[in-house]
PDB file of N, CA, C and O in Angstrom, chain B, residues numbered from 101:
ATOM      1  N   MET B 101       0.838  -1.175   0.000  1.00  0.00           N
ATOM      2  CA  MET B 101       0.002  -0.003  -0.001  1.00  0.00           C
ATOM      3  C   MET B 101       0.889   1.242   0.000  1.00  0.00           C
ATOM      4  O   MET B 101       1.952   1.267   0.620  1.00  0.00           O
ATOM      5  N   SER B 102       0.443   2.231  -0.681  1.00  0.00           N
ATOM      6  CA  SER B 102       1.225   3.457  -0.698  1.00  0.00           C
ATOM      7  C   SER B 102       0.970   4.259   0.564  1.00  0.00           C
ATOM      8  O   SER B 102      -0.005   4.033   1.282  1.00  0.00           O
ATOM      9  N   ASN B 103       1.853   5.187   0.815  1.00  0.00           N
ATOM     10  CA  ASN B 103       1.704   6.029   2.010  1.00  0.00           C
ATOM     11  C   ASN B 103       0.423   6.854   1.967  1.00  0.00           C
ATOM     12  O   ASN B 103      -0.185   7.119   3.004  1.00  0.00           O
ATOM     13  N   THR B 104       0.013   7.260   0.760  1.00  0.00           N
ATOM     14  CA  THR B 104      -1.191   8.076   0.620  1.00  0.00           C
ATOM     15  C   THR B 104      -2.419   7.278   1.051  1.00  0.00           C
ATOM     16  O   THR B 104      -3.278   7.794   1.766  1.00  0.00           O
ATOM     17  N   VAL B 105      -2.503   6.025   0.619  1.00  0.00           N
ATOM     18  CA  VAL B 105      -3.639   5.178   0.969  1.00  0.00           C
ATOM     19  C   VAL B 105      -3.637   4.897   2.473  1.00  0.00           C
ATOM     20  O   VAL B 105      -4.690   4.923   3.110  1.00  0.00           O
ATOM     21  N   GLN B 106      -2.455   4.629   3.044  1.00  0.00           N
ATOM     22  CA  GLN B 106      -2.355   4.376   4.469  1.00  0.00           C
ATOM     23  C   GLN B 106      -2.764   5.611   5.282  1.00  0.00           C
ATOM     24  O   GLN B 106      -3.473   5.501   6.282  1.00  0.00           O
ATOM     25  N   ASP B 107      -2.308   6.782   4.839  1.00  0.00           N
ATOM     26  CA  ASP B 107      -2.677   8.024   5.526  1.00  0.00           C
ATOM     27  C   ASP B 107      -4.183   8.251   5.462  1.00  0.00           C
ATOM     28  O   ASP B 107      -4.799   8.678   6.439  1.00  0.00           O
ATOM     29  N   ARG B 108      -4.776   7.958   4.287  1.00  0.00           N
ATOM     30  CA  ARG B 108      -6.228   8.139   4.148  1.00  0.00           C
ATOM     31  C   ARG B 108      -6.971   7.172   5.053  1.00  0.00           C
ATOM     32  O   ARG B 108      -7.933   7.568   5.710  1.00  0.00           O
ATOM     33  N   ASN B 109      -6.550   5.916   5.104  1.00  0.00           N
ATOM     34  CA  ASN B 109      -7.197   4.926   5.971  1.00  0.00           C
ATOM     35  C   ASN B 109      -7.097   5.336   7.437  1.00  0.00           C
ATOM     36  O   ASN B 109      -8.045   5.184   8.208  1.00  0.00           O
ATOM     37  N   LYS B 110      -5.932   5.858   7.802  1.00  0.00           N
ATOM     38  CA  LYS B 110      -5.734   6.284   9.191  1.00  0.00           C
ATOM     39  C   LYS B 110      -6.648   7.455   9.531  1.00  0.00           C
ATOM     40  O   LYS B 110      -7.243   7.488  10.608  1.00  0.00           O
ATOM     41  N   SER B 111      -6.760   8.410   8.623  1.00  0.00           N
ATOM     42  CA  SER B 111      -7.613   9.571   8.895  1.00  0.00           C
ATOM     43  C   SER B 111      -9.087   9.182   8.903  1.00  0.00           C
ATOM     44  O   SER B 111      -9.867   9.763   9.656  1.00  0.00           O
ATOM     45  N   VAL B 112      -9.488   8.207   8.078  1.00  0.00           N
ATOM     46  CA  VAL B 112     -10.870   7.736   8.078  1.00  0.00           C
ATOM     47  C   VAL B 112     -11.183   7.066   9.417  1.00  0.00           C
ATOM     48  O   VAL B 112     -12.257   7.272   9.981  1.00  0.00           O
ATOM     49  N   LYS B 113     -10.241   6.263   9.923  1.00  0.00           N
ATOM     50  CA  LYS B 113     -10.433   5.619  11.221  1.00  0.00           C
ATOM     51  C   LYS B 113     -10.542   6.659  12.332  1.00  0.00           C
ATOM     52  O   LYS B 113     -11.351   6.511  13.248  1.00  0.00           O
ATOM     53  N   GLN B 114      -9.723   7.715  12.250  1.00  0.00           N
ATOM     54  CA  GLN B 114      -9.780   8.770  13.263  1.00  0.00           C
ATOM     55  C   GLN B 114     -11.119   9.486  13.220  1.00  0.00           C
ATOM     56  O   GLN B 114     -11.673   9.812  14.270  1.00  0.00           O
ATOM     57  N   VAL B 115     -11.649   9.737  12.038  1.00  0.00           N
ATOM     58  CA  VAL B 115     -12.943  10.401  11.901  1.00  0.00           C
ATOM     59  C   VAL B 115     -14.033   9.532  12.511  1.00  0.00           C
ATOM     60  O   VAL B 115     -14.897  10.033  13.230  1.00  0.00           O
ATOM     61  N   HIS B 116     -13.997   8.212  12.226  1.00  0.00           N
ATOM     62  CA  HIS B 116     -14.996   7.306  12.818  1.00  0.00           C
ATOM     63  C   HIS B 116     -14.886   7.285  14.336  1.00  0.00           C
ATOM     64  O   HIS B 116     -15.898   7.262  15.035  1.00  0.00           O
ATOM     65  N   THR B 117     -13.666   7.291  14.842  1.00  0.00           N
ATOM     66  CA  THR B 117     -13.470   7.295  16.295  1.00  0.00           C
ATOM     67  C   THR B 117     -14.047   8.564  16.909  1.00  0.00           C
ATOM     68  O   THR B 117     -14.721   8.507  17.938  1.00  0.00           O
ATOM     69  N   ILE B 118     -13.789   9.701  16.287  1.00  0.00           N
ATOM     70  CA  ILE B 118     -14.316  10.974  16.781  1.00  0.00           C
ATOM     71  C   ILE B 118     -15.829  10.981  16.719  1.00  0.00           C
ATOM     72  O   ILE B 118     -16.484  11.436  17.657  1.00  0.00           O
ATOM     73  N   LYS B 119     -16.402  10.478  15.617  1.00  0.00           N
ATOM     74  CA  LYS B 119     -17.861  10.426  15.506  1.00  0.00           C
ATOM     75  C   LYS B 119     -18.467   9.556  16.598  1.00  0.00           C
ATOM     76  O   LYS B 119     -19.495   9.906  17.176  1.00  0.00           O
ATOM     77  N   ASN B 120     -17.831   8.420  16.882  1.00  0.00           N
ATOM     78  CA  ASN B 120     -18.335   7.534  17.940  1.00  0.00           C
ATOM     79  C   ASN B 120     -18.263   8.201  19.303  1.00  0.00           C
ATOM     80  O   ASN B 120     -19.173   8.039  20.116  1.00  0.00           O
ATOM     81  N   ARG B 121     -17.196   8.951  19.568  1.00  0.00           N
ATOM     82  CA  ARG B 121     -17.079   9.656  20.841  1.00  0.00           C
ATOM     83  C   ARG B 121     -18.156  10.712  20.977  1.00  0.00           C
ATOM     84  O   ARG B 121     -18.741  10.873  22.048  1.00  0.00           O
ATOM     85  N   ILE B 122     -18.421  11.434  19.899  1.00  0.00           N
ATOM     86  CA  ILE B 122     -19.460  12.469  19.924  1.00  0.00           C
ATOM     87  C   ILE B 122     -20.820  11.830  20.168  1.00  0.00           C
ATOM     88  O   ILE B 122     -21.616  12.347  20.952  1.00  0.00           O
ATOM     89  N   LYS B 123     -21.092  10.716  19.509  1.00  0.00           N
ATOM     90  CA  LYS B 123     -22.370  10.024  19.717  1.00  0.00           C
ATOM     91  C   LYS B 123     -22.502   9.577  21.172  1.00  0.00           C
ATOM     92  O   LYS B 123     -23.568   9.718  21.772  1.00  0.00           O
ATOM     93  N   MET B 124     -21.417   9.036  21.742  1.00  0.00           N
ATOM     94  CA  MET B 124     -21.458   8.571  23.115  1.00  0.00           C
ATOM     95  C   MET B 124     -21.733   9.740  24.058  1.00  0.00           C
ATOM     96  O   MET B 124     -22.519   9.605  24.996  1.00  0.00           O
ATOM     97  N   GLN B 125     -21.093  10.887  23.821  1.00  0.00           N
ATOM     98  CA  GLN B 125     -21.331  12.058  24.666  1.00  0.00           C
ATOM     99  C   GLN B 125     -22.794  12.510  24.562  1.00  0.00           C
ATOM    100  O   GLN B 125     -23.406  12.887  25.561  1.00  0.00           O
ATOM    101  N   GLU B 126     -23.344  12.469  23.344  1.00  0.00           N
ATOM    102  CA  GLU B 126     -24.746  12.845  23.164  1.00  0.00           C
ATOM    103  C   GLU B 126     -25.659  11.899  23.930  1.00  0.00           C
ATOM    104  O   GLU B 126     -26.629  12.332  24.552  1.00  0.00           O
ATOM    105  N   VAL B 127     -25.351  10.611  23.884  1.00  0.00           N
ATOM    106  CA  VAL B 127     -26.157   9.620  24.598  1.00  0.00           C
ATOM    107  C   VAL B 127     -26.059   9.871  26.095  1.00  0.00           C
ATOM    108  O   VAL B 127     -27.072   9.856  26.794  1.00  0.00           O
ATOM    109  N   LEU B 128     -24.860  10.100  26.589  1.00  0.00           N
ATOM    110  CA  LEU B 128     -24.682  10.318  28.011  1.00  0.00           C
ATOM    111  C   LEU B 128     -25.374  11.599  28.457  1.00  0.00           C
ATOM    112  O   LEU B 128     -25.942  11.645  29.548  1.00  0.00           O
ATOM    113  N   TYR B 129     -25.334  12.641  27.629  1.00  0.00           N
ATOM    114  CA  TYR B 129     -25.920  13.918  28.012  1.00  0.00           C
ATOM    115  C   TYR B 129     -27.434  13.875  27.985  1.00  0.00           C
ATOM    116  O   TYR B 129     -28.084  14.476  28.840  1.00  0.00           O
ATOM    117  N   THR B 130     -28.008  13.174  27.015  1.00  0.00           N
ATOM    118  CA  THR B 130     -29.457  13.160  26.848  1.00  0.00           C
ATOM    119  C   THR B 130     -30.119  11.969  27.532  1.00  0.00           C
ATOM    120  O   THR B 130     -31.333  11.788  27.440  1.00  0.00           O
ATOM    121  N   ARG B 131     -29.324  11.167  28.209  1.00  0.00           N
ATOM    122  CA  ARG B 131     -29.878   9.966  28.868  1.00  0.00           C
ATOM    123  C   ARG B 131     -30.924  10.380  29.902  1.00  0.00           C
ATOM    124  O   ARG B 131     -30.787  11.408  30.566  1.00  0.00           O
ATOM    125  N   ASP B 132     -31.941   9.586  30.025  1.00  0.00           N
ATOM    126  CA  ASP B 132     -33.024   9.857  30.958  1.00  0.00           C
ATOM    127  C   ASP B 132     -32.475   9.865  32.382  1.00  0.00           C
ATOM    128  O   ASP B 132     -31.676   9.000  32.743  1.00  0.00           O
ATOM    129  N   THR B 133     -32.895  10.826  33.184  1.00  0.00           N
ATOM    130  CA  THR B 133     -32.451  10.904  34.571  1.00  0.00           C
ATOM    131  C   THR B 133     -33.526  10.342  35.492  1.00  0.00           C
ATOM    132  O   THR B 133     -33.549  10.657  36.682  1.00  0.00           O
ATOM    133  N   GLY B 134     -34.402   9.525  34.961  1.00  0.00           N
ATOM    134  CA  GLY B 134     -35.482   8.979  35.766  1.00  0.00           C
ATOM    135  C   GLY B 134     -35.048   7.725  36.513  1.00  0.00           C
ATOM    136  O   GLY B 134     -33.955   7.201  36.298  1.00  0.00           O
ATOM    137  N   TRP B 135     -35.917   7.262  37.384  1.00  0.00           N
ATOM    138  CA  TRP B 135     -35.690   6.022  38.100  1.00  0.00           C
ATOM    139  C   TRP B 135     -37.023   5.304  38.228  1.00  0.00           C
ATOM    140  O   TRP B 135     -38.081   5.911  38.062  1.00  0.00           O
ATOM    141  N   HIS B 136     -36.970   4.030  38.517  1.00  0.00           N
ATOM    142  CA  HIS B 136     -38.191   3.247  38.618  1.00  0.00           C
ATOM    143  C   HIS B 136     -38.660   3.234  40.056  1.00  0.00           C
ATOM    144  O   HIS B 136     -37.882   2.970  40.973  1.00  0.00           O
ATOM    145  N   SER B 137     -39.926   3.517  40.246  1.00  0.00           N
ATOM    146  CA  SER B 137     -40.511   3.467  41.586  1.00  0.00           C
ATOM    147  C   SER B 137     -40.996   2.039  41.845  1.00  0.00           C
ATOM    148  O   SER B 137     -40.872   1.172  40.979  1.00  0.00           O
ATOM    149  N   ASN B 138     -41.534   1.803  43.006  1.00  0.00           N
ATOM    150  CA  ASN B 138     -42.037   0.480  43.361  1.00  0.00           C
ATOM    151  C   ASN B 138     -43.193   0.045  42.477  1.00  0.00           C
ATOM    152  O   ASN B 138     -43.375  -1.150  42.246  1.00  0.00           O
ATOM    153  N   GLU B 139     -43.972   0.989  41.982  1.00  0.00           N
ATOM    154  CA  GLU B 139     -45.123   0.654  41.136  1.00  0.00           C
ATOM    155  C   GLU B 139     -44.707   0.362  39.700  1.00  0.00           C
ATOM    156  O   GLU B 139     -45.539  -0.035  38.885  1.00  0.00           O
ATOM    157  N   GLY B 140     -43.436   0.553  39.384  1.00  0.00           N
ATOM    158  CA  GLY B 140     -42.986   0.304  38.019  1.00  0.00           C
ATOM    159  C   GLY B 140     -43.180   1.480  37.093  1.00  0.00           C
ATOM    160  O   GLY B 140     -42.922   1.366  35.895  1.00  0.00           O
ATOM    161  N   GLN B 141     -43.629   2.610  37.613  1.00  0.00           N
ATOM    162  CA  GLN B 141     -43.799   3.799  36.787  1.00  0.00           C
ATOM    163  C   GLN B 141     -42.490   4.550  36.734  1.00  0.00           C
ATOM    164  O   GLN B 141     -41.691   4.489  37.669  1.00  0.00           O
ATOM    165  N   LEU B 142     -42.268   5.257  35.647  1.00  0.00           N
ATOM    166  CA  LEU B 142     -41.047   6.038  35.485  1.00  0.00           C
ATOM    167  C   LEU B 142     -41.253   7.437  36.032  1.00  0.00           C
ATOM    168  O   LEU B 142     -42.095   8.179  35.525  1.00  0.00           O
ATOM    169  N   ASN B 143     -40.506   7.808  37.048  1.00  0.00           N
ATOM    170  CA  ASN B 143     -40.562   9.158  37.613  1.00  0.00           C
ATOM    171  C   ASN B 143     -39.374   9.937  37.125  1.00  0.00           C
ATOM    172  O   ASN B 143     -38.249   9.439  37.161  1.00  0.00           O
ATOM    173  N   LYS B 144     -39.594  11.132  36.674  1.00  0.00           N
ATOM    174  CA  LYS B 144     -38.501  11.971  36.160  1.00  0.00           C
ATOM    175  C   LYS B 144     -37.798  12.693  37.300  1.00  0.00           C
ATOM    176  O   LYS B 144     -38.443  13.292  38.160  1.00  0.00           O
ATOM    177  N   GLY B 145     -36.475  12.631  37.299  1.00  0.00           N
ATOM    178  CA  GLY B 145     -35.705  13.410  38.245  1.00  0.00           C
ATOM    179  C   GLY B 145     -35.390  14.763  37.615  1.00  0.00           C
ATOM    180  O   GLY B 145     -35.453  14.920  36.396  1.00  0.00           O
ATOM    181  N   ILE B 146     -35.059  15.714  38.437  1.00  0.00           N
ATOM    182  CA  ILE B 146     -34.710  17.044  37.939  1.00  0.00           C
ATOM    183  C   ILE B 146     -33.228  17.218  38.128  1.00  0.00           C
ATOM    184  O   ILE B 146     -32.699  16.920  39.198  1.00  0.00           O
ATOM    185  N   ARG B 147     -32.550  17.693  37.111  1.00  0.00           N
ATOM    186  CA  ARG B 147     -31.117  17.907  37.162  1.00  0.00           C
ATOM    187  C   ARG B 147     -30.834  19.376  36.911  1.00  0.00           C
ATOM    188  O   ARG B 147     -31.349  19.961  35.958  1.00  0.00           O
ATOM    189  N   LYS B 148     -30.013  19.973  37.767  1.00  0.00           N
ATOM    190  CA  LYS B 148     -29.643  21.379  37.614  1.00  0.00           C
ATOM    191  C   LYS B 148     -28.127  21.487  37.661  1.00  0.00           C
ATOM    192  O   LYS B 148     -27.457  20.673  38.297  1.00  0.00           O
ATOM    193  N   ASN B 149     -27.596  22.488  36.989  1.00  0.00           N
ATOM    194  CA  ASN B 149     -26.145  22.695  36.949  1.00  0.00           C
ATOM    195  C   ASN B 149     -25.778  23.963  37.682  1.00  0.00           C
ATOM    196  O   ASN B 149     -26.577  24.894  37.782  1.00  0.00           O
ATOM    197  N   VAL B 150     -24.559  23.990  38.194  1.00  0.00           N
ATOM    198  CA  VAL B 150     -23.999  25.188  38.827  1.00  0.00           C
ATOM    199  C   VAL B 150     -22.736  25.522  38.054  1.00  0.00           C
ATOM    200  O   VAL B 150     -21.928  24.640  37.763  1.00  0.00           O
ATOM    201  N   SER B 151     -22.569  26.780  37.726  1.00  0.00           N
ATOM    202  CA  SER B 151     -21.341  27.191  37.055  1.00  0.00           C
ATOM    203  C   SER B 151     -20.609  28.221  37.899  1.00  0.00           C
ATOM    204  O   SER B 151     -21.224  29.051  38.568  1.00  0.00           O
ATOM    205  N   TYR B 152     -19.301  28.151  37.855  1.00  0.00           N
ATOM    206  CA  TYR B 152     -18.451  29.063  38.615  1.00  0.00           C
ATOM    207  C   TYR B 152     -17.587  29.845  37.646  1.00  0.00           C
ATOM    208  O   TYR B 152     -17.086  29.288  36.668  1.00  0.00           O
ATOM    209  N   ASN B 153     -17.404  31.154  37.913  1.00  0.00           N
ATOM    210  CA  ASN B 153     -16.486  31.895  37.074  1.00  0.00           C
ATOM    211  C   ASN B 153     -15.071  31.748  37.604  1.00  0.00           C
ATOM    212  O   ASN B 153     -14.857  31.111  38.635  1.00  0.00           O
ATOM    213  N   LYS B 154     -14.120  32.321  36.922  1.00  0.00           N
ATOM    214  CA  LYS B 154     -12.711  32.077  37.283  1.00  0.00           C
ATOM    215  C   LYS B 154     -12.304  32.729  38.604  1.00  0.00           C
ATOM    216  O   LYS B 154     -11.228  32.429  39.121  1.00  0.00           O
ATOM    217  N   TYR B 155     -13.121  33.600  39.155  1.00  0.00           N
ATOM    218  CA  TYR B 155     -12.799  34.270  40.420  1.00  0.00           C
ATOM    219  C   TYR B 155     -13.495  33.629  41.620  1.00  0.00           C
ATOM    220  O   TYR B 155     -13.462  34.188  42.716  1.00  0.00           O
ATOM    221  N   GLU B 156     -14.112  32.488  41.437  1.00  0.00           N
ATOM    222  CA  GLU B 156     -14.871  31.882  42.512  1.00  0.00           C
ATOM    223  C   GLU B 156     -14.255  30.591  43.032  1.00  0.00           C
ATOM    224  O   GLU B 156     -14.975  29.676  43.429  1.00  0.00           O
ATOM    225  N   ASP B 157     -12.945  30.512  43.033  1.00  0.00           N
ATOM    226  CA  ASP B 157     -12.250  29.340  43.564  1.00  0.00           C
ATOM    227  C   ASP B 157     -12.511  29.173  45.053  1.00  0.00           C
ATOM    228  O   ASP B 157     -12.589  28.050  45.551  1.00  0.00           O
ATOM    229  N   HIS B 158     -12.644  30.284  45.762  1.00  0.00           N
ATOM    230  CA  HIS B 158     -12.884  30.226  47.202  1.00  0.00           C
ATOM    231  C   HIS B 158     -14.210  29.528  47.517  1.00  0.00           C
ATOM    232  O   HIS B 158     -14.327  28.852  48.539  1.00  0.00           O
ATOM    233  N   ILE B 159     -15.187  29.687  46.663  1.00  0.00           N
ATOM    234  CA  ILE B 159     -16.471  29.033  46.862  1.00  0.00           C
ATOM    235  C   ILE B 159     -16.314  27.519  46.731  1.00  0.00           C
ATOM    236  O   ILE B 159     -16.894  26.758  47.505  1.00  0.00           O
ATOM    237  N   GLN B 160     -15.532  27.093  45.755  1.00  0.00           N
ATOM    238  CA  GLN B 160     -15.311  25.667  45.567  1.00  0.00           C
ATOM    239  C   GLN B 160     -14.523  25.069  46.735  1.00  0.00           C
ATOM    240  O   GLN B 160     -14.766  23.924  47.118  1.00  0.00           O
ATOM    241  N   ARG B 161     -13.593  25.822  47.301  1.00  0.00           N
ATOM    242  CA  ARG B 161     -12.843  25.327  48.472  1.00  0.00           C
ATOM    243  C   ARG B 161     -13.783  25.164  49.670  1.00  0.00           C
ATOM    244  O   ARG B 161     -13.725  24.159  50.378  1.00  0.00           O
ATOM    245  N   ILE B 162     -14.647  26.156  49.890  1.00  0.00           N
ATOM    246  CA  ILE B 162     -15.617  26.076  50.974  1.00  0.00           C
ATOM    247  C   ILE B 162     -16.557  24.885  50.753  1.00  0.00           C
ATOM    248  O   ILE B 162     -16.874  24.143  51.683  1.00  0.00           O
ATOM    249  N   GLU B 163     -16.988  24.724  49.513  1.00  0.00           N
ATOM    250  CA  GLU B 163     -17.867  23.604  49.157  1.00  0.00           C
ATOM    251  C   GLU B 163     -17.218  22.262  49.526  1.00  0.00           C
ATOM    252  O   GLU B 163     -17.868  21.408  50.128  1.00  0.00           O
ATOM    253  N   LYS B 164     -15.959  22.077  49.173  1.00  0.00           N
ATOM    254  CA  LYS B 164     -15.251  20.833  49.491  1.00  0.00           C
ATOM    255  C   LYS B 164     -15.112  20.650  50.996  1.00  0.00           C
ATOM    256  O   LYS B 164     -15.268  19.538  51.499  1.00  0.00           O
ATOM    257  N   ASP B 165     -14.822  21.726  51.717  1.00  0.00           N
ATOM    258  CA  ASP B 165     -14.707  21.643  53.178  1.00  0.00           C
ATOM    259  C   ASP B 165     -16.046  21.254  53.815  1.00  0.00           C
ATOM    260  O   ASP B 165     -16.083  20.436  54.734  1.00  0.00           O
ATOM    261  N   LEU B 166     -17.134  21.837  53.330  1.00  0.00           N
ATOM    262  CA  LEU B 166     -18.459  21.506  53.855  1.00  0.00           C
ATOM    263  C   LEU B 166     -18.836  20.051  53.554  1.00  0.00           C
ATOM    264  O   LEU B 166     -19.429  19.371  54.390  1.00  0.00           O
ATOM    265  N   MET B 167     -18.488  19.587  52.358  1.00  0.00           N
ATOM    266  CA  MET B 167     -18.766  18.204  51.995  1.00  0.00           C
ATOM    267  C   MET B 167     -18.027  17.255  52.932  1.00  0.00           C
ATOM    268  O   MET B 167     -18.574  16.238  53.359  1.00  0.00           O
ATOM    269  N   LYS B 168     -16.784  17.596  53.245  1.00  0.00           N
ATOM    270  CA  LYS B 168     -15.990  16.770  54.145  1.00  0.00           C
ATOM    271  C   LYS B 168     -16.539  16.826  55.564  1.00  0.00           C
ATOM    272  O   LYS B 168     -16.641  15.798  56.233  1.00  0.00           O
ATOM    273  N   LYS B 169     -16.896  18.033  56.031  1.00  0.00           N
ATOM    274  CA  LYS B 169     -17.389  18.211  57.392  1.00  0.00           C
ATOM    275  C   LYS B 169     -18.685  17.433  57.628  1.00  0.00           C
ATOM    276  O   LYS B 169     -18.824  16.744  58.638  1.00  0.00           O
ATOM    277  N   HIS B 170     -19.628  17.546  56.698  1.00  0.00           N
ATOM    278  CA  HIS B 170     -20.938  16.920  56.866  1.00  0.00           C
ATOM    279  C   HIS B 170     -20.990  15.502  56.290  1.00  0.00           C
ATOM    280  O   HIS B 170     -22.004  14.814  56.407  1.00  0.00           O
ATOM    281  N   ARG B 171     -19.890  15.074  55.669  1.00  0.00           N
ATOM    282  CA  ARG B 171     -19.795  13.743  55.050  1.00  0.00           C
ATOM    283  C   ARG B 171     -20.926  13.520  54.060  1.00  0.00           C
ATOM    284  O   ARG B 171     -21.641  12.519  54.116  1.00  0.00           O
ATOM    285  N   LEU B 172     -21.070  14.480  53.149  1.00  0.00           N
ATOM    286  CA  LEU B 172     -22.106  14.437  52.121  1.00  0.00           C
ATOM    287  C   LEU B 172     -21.473  14.636  50.759  1.00  0.00           C
ATOM    288  O   LEU B 172     -20.421  15.263  50.633  1.00  0.00           O
ATOM    289  N   GLY B 173     -22.121  14.099  49.745  1.00  0.00           N
ATOM    290  CA  GLY B 173     -21.735  14.408  48.383  1.00  0.00           C
ATOM    291  C   GLY B 173     -22.254  15.776  47.993  1.00  0.00           C
ATOM    292  O   GLY B 173     -22.958  16.425  48.767  1.00  0.00           O
ATOM    293  N   TYR B 174     -21.907  16.214  46.795  1.00  0.00           N
ATOM    294  CA  TYR B 174     -22.297  17.554  46.366  1.00  0.00           C
ATOM    295  C   TYR B 174     -23.816  17.743  46.372  1.00  0.00           C
ATOM    296  O   TYR B 174     -24.323  18.721  46.922  1.00  0.00           O
ATOM    297  N   SER B 175     -24.530  16.813  45.765  1.00  0.00           N
ATOM    298  CA  SER B 175     -25.972  16.940  45.648  1.00  0.00           C
ATOM    299  C   SER B 175     -26.651  16.949  47.014  1.00  0.00           C
ATOM    300  O   SER B 175     -27.533  17.767  47.278  1.00  0.00           O
ATOM    301  N   ALA B 176     -26.228  16.025  47.880  1.00  0.00           N
ATOM    302  CA  ALA B 176     -26.808  15.958  49.218  1.00  0.00           C
ATOM    303  C   ALA B 176     -26.485  17.214  50.027  1.00  0.00           C
ATOM    304  O   ALA B 176     -27.312  17.677  50.811  1.00  0.00           O
ATOM    305  N   LEU B 177     -25.280  17.766  49.837  1.00  0.00           N
ATOM    306  CA  LEU B 177     -24.909  18.995  50.541  1.00  0.00           C
ATOM    307  C   LEU B 177     -25.803  20.154  50.124  1.00  0.00           C
ATOM    308  O   LEU B 177     -26.270  20.911  50.976  1.00  0.00           O
ATOM    309  N   VAL B 178     -26.046  20.301  48.834  1.00  0.00           N
ATOM    310  CA  VAL B 178     -26.900  21.377  48.346  1.00  0.00           C
ATOM    311  C   VAL B 178     -28.296  21.253  48.947  1.00  0.00           C
ATOM    312  O   VAL B 178     -28.865  22.240  49.413  1.00  0.00           O
ATOM    313  N   LYS B 179     -28.840  20.058  48.937  1.00  0.00           N
ATOM    314  CA  LYS B 179     -30.187  19.848  49.509  1.00  0.00           C
ATOM    315  C   LYS B 179     -30.188  20.155  51.007  1.00  0.00           C
ATOM    316  O   LYS B 179     -31.104  20.807  51.508  1.00  0.00           O
ATOM    317  N   PHE B 180     -29.170  19.688  51.715  1.00  0.00           N
ATOM    318  CA  PHE B 180     -29.055  19.916  53.149  1.00  0.00           C
ATOM    319  C   PHE B 180     -29.020  21.416  53.454  1.00  0.00           C
ATOM    320  O   PHE B 180     -29.731  21.892  54.339  1.00  0.00           O
ATOM    321  N   LEU B 181     -28.188  22.154  52.716  1.00  0.00           N
ATOM    322  CA  LEU B 181     -28.052  23.591  52.966  1.00  0.00           C
ATOM    323  C   LEU B 181     -29.330  24.353  52.612  1.00  0.00           C
ATOM    324  O   LEU B 181     -29.683  25.323  53.282  1.00  0.00           O
ATOM    325  N   ILE B 182     -30.013  23.918  51.572  1.00  0.00           N
ATOM    326  CA  ILE B 182     -31.287  24.564  51.219  1.00  0.00           C
ATOM    327  C   ILE B 182     -32.311  24.343  52.325  1.00  0.00           C
ATOM    328  O   ILE B 182     -33.018  25.271  52.716  1.00  0.00           O
ATOM    329  N   LEU B 183     -32.390  23.111  52.830  1.00  0.00           N
ATOM    330  CA  LEU B 183     -33.337  22.826  53.917  1.00  0.00           C
ATOM    331  C   LEU B 183     -32.983  23.602  55.174  1.00  0.00           C
ATOM    332  O   LEU B 183     -33.865  24.121  55.858  1.00  0.00           O
ATOM    333  N   LYS B 184     -31.693  23.681  55.476  1.00  0.00           N
ATOM    334  CA  LYS B 184     -31.238  24.405  56.660  1.00  0.00           C
ATOM    335  C   LYS B 184     -31.602  25.895  56.555  1.00  0.00           C
ATOM    336  O   LYS B 184     -32.107  26.478  57.515  1.00  0.00           O
ATOM    337  N   GLU B 185     -31.349  26.502  55.408  1.00  0.00           N
ATOM    338  CA  GLU B 185     -31.675  27.911  55.197  1.00  0.00           C
ATOM    339  C   GLU B 185     -33.181  28.119  55.190  1.00  0.00           C
ATOM    340  O   GLU B 185     -33.665  29.119  55.721  1.00  0.00           O
ATOM    341  N   GLY B 186     -33.928  27.202  54.602  1.00  0.00           N
ATOM    342  CA  GLY B 186     -35.392  27.299  54.601  1.00  0.00           C
ATOM    343  C   GLY B 186     -35.955  27.237  56.014  1.00  0.00           C
ATOM    344  O   GLY B 186     -36.926  27.921  56.338  1.00  0.00           O
ATOM    345  N   GLU B 187     -35.343  26.420  56.839  1.00  0.00           N
ATOM    346  CA  GLU B 187     -35.750  26.321  58.231  1.00  0.00           C
ATOM    347  C   GLU B 187     -35.536  27.640  58.954  1.00  0.00           C
ATOM    348  O   GLU B 187     -36.390  28.069  59.729  1.00  0.00           O
ATOM    349  N   GLN B 188     -34.408  28.282  58.708  1.00  0.00           N
ATOM    350  CA  GLN B 188     -34.111  29.564  59.343  1.00  0.00           C
ATOM    351  C   GLN B 188     -35.016  30.680  58.825  1.00  0.00           C
ATOM    352  O   GLN B 188     -35.505  31.503  59.599  1.00  0.00           O
ATOM    353  N   GLN B 189     -35.230  30.699  57.528  1.00  0.00           N
ATOM    354  CA  GLN B 189     -36.000  31.779  56.900  1.00  0.00           C
ATOM    355  C   GLN B 189     -37.493  31.685  57.210  1.00  0.00           C
ATOM    356  O   GLN B 189     -38.141  32.692  57.493  1.00  0.00           O
ATOM    357  N   PHE B 190     -38.032  30.462  57.154  1.00  0.00           N
ATOM    358  CA  PHE B 190     -39.473  30.298  57.220  1.00  0.00           C
ATOM    359  C   PHE B 190     -39.948  29.664  58.525  1.00  0.00           C
ATOM    360  O   PHE B 190     -41.154  29.570  58.755  1.00  0.00           O
ATOM    361  N   GLY B 191     -39.037  29.231  59.372  1.00  0.00           N
ATOM    362  CA  GLY B 191     -39.404  28.660  60.665  1.00  0.00           C
ATOM    363  C   GLY B 191     -40.090  27.300  60.565  1.00  0.00           C
ATOM    364  O   GLY B 191     -40.714  26.857  61.530  1.00  0.00           O
ATOM    365  N   ILE B 192     -39.990  26.646  59.447  1.00  0.00           N
ATOM    366  CA  ILE B 192     -40.602  25.339  59.257  1.00  0.00           C
ATOM    367  C   ILE B 192     -39.547  24.266  59.505  1.00  0.00           C
ATOM    368  O   ILE B 192     -38.461  24.315  58.928  1.00  0.00           O
ATOM    369  N   ARG B 193     -39.863  23.305  60.354  1.00  0.00           N
ATOM    370  CA  ARG B 193     -38.919  22.223  60.648  1.00  0.00           C
ATOM    371  C   ARG B 193     -38.920  21.223  59.499  1.00  0.00           C
ATOM    372  O   ARG B 193     -39.919  20.543  59.262  1.00  0.00           O
ATOM    373  N   PHE B 194     -37.803  21.136  58.787  1.00  0.00           N
ATOM    374  CA  PHE B 194     -37.673  20.187  57.688  1.00  0.00           C
ATOM    375  C   PHE B 194     -36.946  18.917  58.115  1.00  0.00           C
ATOM    376  O   PHE B 194     -37.135  17.853  57.526  1.00  0.00           O
ATOM    377  N   MET B 195     -36.110  19.041  59.150  1.00  0.00           N
ATOM    378  CA  MET B 195     -35.269  17.893  59.539  1.00  0.00           C
ATOM    379  C   MET B 195     -35.689  17.365  60.866  1.00  0.00           C
ATOM    380  O   MET B 195     -35.102  16.403  61.362  1.00  0.00           O
TER     381      MET B 195
END
């Protein structure tokens, strides 16, 4: 095989690999976030994102410290802090 044919085959394989990666990312991003309940019905979960700008490193450090202190993951920490603040603001016992 000539070098030109080998180079073309290599670039075609690279394109297929890139296309497969893009498809996988699309599948992962659009995958259903639901779970099955005891009745077998599909309940949709809600997913929200948080973004930080380049000057908010201190917030991420505090976040990690709080996660370690309360022994919670990120999602559980957010829920815990929302309930805690709601309890203070509205006087309703959530916990």
